[in-house]
N, C-alpha and C positions, 0 to 999 in steps of 0.2 A: 504492500500500497503506500502512496508516496505522499510523504511527510507533509504535512501543512504548516503555513509561519504564519503570523501576522506583525507587521511592521508599525510602528506607531513614531509620529513626529512631523516634522518638517515636509511639506512639499512646495516647491518653486518653481520660480523661471529663472535660467540662467542665461546671461549675456557676456559671453565668453570672449575677451579680449585678446589676441596673440600681442605682445609689444616686444619692443627688443631690448627691454632692462626696468625693472620692477621701478619707479620714479621713490628718489626720497625728497625731503622737505624744500620745497622750491626748486624740484628738478622737474625735467620733462622727458617723455618718454612717447615713441612713435608705435603707433597702431598698424598691426602688419594683417592683420584679418580679423573679423568680428563672425561669429556664428552661436546660434540661440537654441537651445532646447532643455529637457525640465531638468529639473533639480532639487538639492533637498535631500538632507541624509535618508531619512526615511522611506523618500519616494526610490534614492538611487540601491539603496539594498533590498529593497522590494524588485526592482527590477532585474537587477542581476542575479538573486535568488532564480525568479519564472525565468532567467535565458542559463540556469541551472538546472531546471526541471524539476522545482519544486513548485507546488501549489501555494502560491501565494496572495494574503490580501494587505489592505491599506488602514490604517487610521489616519487622516488628517484633515484639513481644512486647505480650501482655494475660495477665491473671490470668482465672483460672477463674469467675470470679464473674458477678454481675450484670451490672455495669459491661461487662468485657471481651465479653461477648455481647451486651450491645447495641452497642458500639464496633465490634465486628466486622460487625452486622447492618447497622449505618448504611453502612457501605464497601462492603460487598456489591450493597445495594440502589442505590448511587450508581454502580455497576459496575467498581467495584475488585477486582480479583482478589485472593484471600485465601491463595492457594499459601503465599506467603512467610511468613505470620501465625503466629509460636510462641503457645501456650497454655499457661501455665504454672499445673498443676496445684497447688491450697490456697494460692493467693498472689494478692495483689488487683491489681486494674489501678490507674495510676496518676490523680488526682484532682487536677484544675485548679480553681483557684475565681476565679474572672475578676471584678474590682470594675470595671464602668463607669459614668463620672460622663456630666453632661448635656453635655459636649462629645465624645464618643467615646471618650478617653482609658483606656486602661487599666493597672490593678496585677493582680499576678498570685501567689497563694500556692498552693501544692500540696505533694502529696507525689511521691517519684519514683514511688511502687510498683515494679512489676515492668518498666516501659517501656524498658530498658535489659538485658533477660536475654541477648540476642541476642551469642553470644561469638564469633571469628573460625571454632572449632570448628565451628560451627554452621551456616553458610553452605553454601550448593549453587551452587558457580562456574557450574554449566551455565545456571543460571536467572540469573545475572548476565549472563552472556557473550553469552545469548540477545535480552539489549535493544539497543535502538537508542541509549538514552543512560538513565544511574542521575544520581539527582539523592542526594545525603547532607544529611541533617539533622543536630542535634545528636543524640550517642548515645557509647557507648565509643569514645575515641580509638581502640585498637586495633582496632575492628569496623570504623570507618569507613575507617581505611588496607587492611586487607584487601579490603574492596570495594573500594576504590578502586584495591588494586594487581590485582586481578581483573578489574575492567574495562579497566585502562589498558592491560594486555596484550592485551587481546581486541581492542583497538581501538573500545572502547564508550565514545562522549564521557560525561564527570562533572561534574557542578557539584557546589557546596556552600555550604549555610547553616547558619554555626556554631551561631548564633544566639546569646540572651542571655549564655549561660555560655562566651563563646569566649576571654574573656582567663583564665578558671579553669582550663581544657582544654588538653592537650598534643597541639596537633593537626598537629603538623609535620609528620610523614609523609602527611597527607592533603591540605594546603594546597596543593603543588609537581603532585599528581596532577590539580588538579582545572582543568579546560576553564574553568569559568567559576565566577566566586566570586563572590555573594550576601552583601553587608555594609550594616550601615547606619553611617550617619558617624561616629557613638561606637567601630564594631568597625571602622573602617578608619581611625580615629585610632593605635587600637592597632596595626594591621597597620602602619604606616606606621615606627613604632617597633624592629618587629619584621624581622629580617635576614631572613625569609623572603620580604619583598616585592620583594625585586630578582629571585626566582625565578618572579615573575608577570608578568615585563615581556612576554613571549608570550602571555598569555592575558586571557581578558576579564573584568574587573572591574567589577562593577555596586555603584553606592552608594546605597542608597534614604535618601531625605529626607521622607519622608511625604507631606502636604500639597503637600510644595514639590516633588514630583515624584522625577525620578533622574538619574543622570549615569552612564554608560560609558564603561571606558576601554578601550580594546582597541591591539594594536601598530600601528593605522593610527593612530587617533586618540581624541579624548572626542566622545562625541555626550551631548547633555540633553537632557531635554523638562522644561517647568514641571509636570505635572502636569496634574490637572484640577479646575476650581471645583465641590467639591460639599459639602452640610451631612453632616458627618461624626455616624453614630449608634453604632457600635461600631467599634474600628481593631483590636478582634484579627482575626487572621486574613489582614488586608490584603495583609501581605508574602508570606503563604503563596502569597494569591492572584496577586499580582505575579510572583512566582516561577513561578508555573504557567502566564501568559501568557507571561512570555518564552521558555520554553523550548519549548513547543507553537507559538512563531510561527519560532521559531528552527530549528525541526526541521522547518518546511515551507519553510524555504531564505531568509525573509523577511531585507531588510537590518537593521540596526542600528537605524535610524529607526524604521523599522515594527513593530519587535520591541520598541523604547523605549513607544513610544504604544501599542501594544496590552496591554504590563504596566499600563503608569499605569493604562489604564481596566480592568483586573479588579482591581486594587488600590481605585480611588476606589469602584469600586460595591461592592465587597464592604463597604468602609469605610460604605460610603450605608445598609447593612442589619444587622439586628441578625444577632449570632452568628458565629463562627469559622467556620463551613460555610454562608454566604452567598454563596460566588463565582457568578460569572456563567455563563452557557451560554456557547455561540457564537450563538447568536443572540439574546441580551441585546448582547451586545459588540458586533455588526453594527448593531444597531439605535441605542446610545448613539454609537457614533463616528460613523453616518448623522446624525444629529441636528448634531454639532459641523463636519461636513465643510462 
């Protein structure tokens, strides 16, 4: 039976600007190209999971503008169920402007729009309970906590990627309910200074390090993978693809070492392509890993 995953968090519309360099204060950069596509961590993970042949649904919100229509259409075409996507009348979909330099490094500008309209009262508990796994990304802390609580009480496993605003938001009620926590090295350092770290001793904590791979801390020990040597084109969405690969492989019952290799391959292939929605398919990954075996 195909596992079902429910992602929850931001659904955005991305405008990606390829620039010759990321400008400093009072500096200027040249725009080489521009493209638009769907974005937002929850949406990116959902689309990537669908590409890995995982049945996927989404909890999030968009406006009733053209950007919201396009974002929803892209997800639907990718194979993501939109029964949990809230369309807010008279509101603007969040737009993020991604500046990508020649090294693939990314800076982001954006407006929040209506990507956090979902509140605890809007949730449909039956939708959450019916999933095999729930993946939470950056969103209203009270909404993340409510979803995590419903899933945990139903015996549904939970993963959480709090995102770049981790240090600015209070996720103390969500972190202890997460079976898997995805953080960057910077976020891991902030977590180490937090009292909640001791509550995660019996959980899986995944620390990503970009091109240097990732490490996984489990109750049984720590595992590392150095990543893959690729020429980065655009690192936007690479972390979301990594999370999708990790979740998909873990749900198949693979061991941590295999799961970590697969996740790093997902992230590497995404970083070697343009756009946050360039995550590989299952067939892409098989070829990539076969060439390196």
